[in-house]
C-alpha positions as CSV (number, residue, x, y, z in Angstrom):
1,X,74.0,-19.0,104.9
2,X,75.6,-16.4,102.7
3,X,72.6,-16.6,100.3
4,X,70.2,-16.1,103.2
5,X,72.1,-13.0,104.4
6,X,72.1,-11.6,100.8
7,X,68.3,-12.1,100.5
8,X,67.7,-10.5,103.9
9,X,69.8,-7.6,102.9
10,X,67.6,-7.1,99.8
11,X,64.5,-6.8,102.1
12,X,66.0,-3.8,103.7
13,X,67.7,-2.3,100.7
14,X,65.2,-2.5,97.8
15,X,67.3,-0.3,95.5
16,X,69.7,-3.2,95.2
17,X,66.9,-5.3,93.7
18,X,66.7,-2.9,90.8
19,X,70.5,-3.2,90.3
20,X,70.5,-7.0,90.4
21,X,67.1,-7.8,88.9
22,X,66.3,-8.0,85.3
23,X,63.1,-7.7,83.2
24,X,60.3,-9.6,84.9
25,X,59.0,-12.6,83.0
26,X,55.7,-11.8,81.2
27,X,54.3,-15.2,82.4
28,X,54.1,-13.9,85.9
29,X,51.9,-11.0,84.8
30,X,49.7,-13.3,82.8
31,X,49.4,-15.7,85.7
32,X,48.4,-12.8,88.0
33,X,45.8,-11.7,85.6
34,X,44.3,-15.2,85.3
35,X,44.2,-15.5,89.0
36,X,42.4,-12.1,89.4
37,X,39.9,-13.0,86.7
38,X,39.3,-16.4,88.4
39,X,38.5,-14.6,91.6
40,X,36.1,-12.2,89.8
41,X,34.4,-15.1,88.1
42,X,33.9,-16.9,91.4
43,X,32.5,-13.7,93.0
44,X,30.0,-13.3,90.1
45,X,29.0,-16.9,90.4
46,X,28.3,-16.6,94.1
47,X,26.3,-13.4,93.6
48,X,24.3,-15.0,90.8
49,X,23.7,-18.1,93.0
50,X,22.4,-15.8,95.7
51,X,20.0,-14.1,93.3
52,X,18.8,-17.6,92.1
53,X,18.1,-18.7,95.6
54,X,16.2,-15.5,96.3
55,X,14.1,-16.0,93.1
56,X,13.4,-19.7,93.5
57,X,12.9,-19.7,97.3
58,X,11.0,-16.4,97.9
59,X,9.3,-17.7,101.1
60,X,12.4,-17.8,103.2
61,X,12.3,-15.9,106.4
62,X,14.7,-12.9,106.8
63,X,16.7,-14.9,109.4
64,X,17.7,-17.3,106.6
65,X,18.7,-14.7,104.1
């Protein structure tokens, strides 16, 4: 219970996080970058797939596009 109260206190007093925290682990930054790049790669693949469908199925009505 004491740990919970301490964590809740940090939500409302972020200056204490700087006092108690240390240098962040570089692995978190690298993991965030990998996740962001994976999202970009997925978005580009979906856009490319949409262009491919448009090129190979040009006779689709606008209702299906």
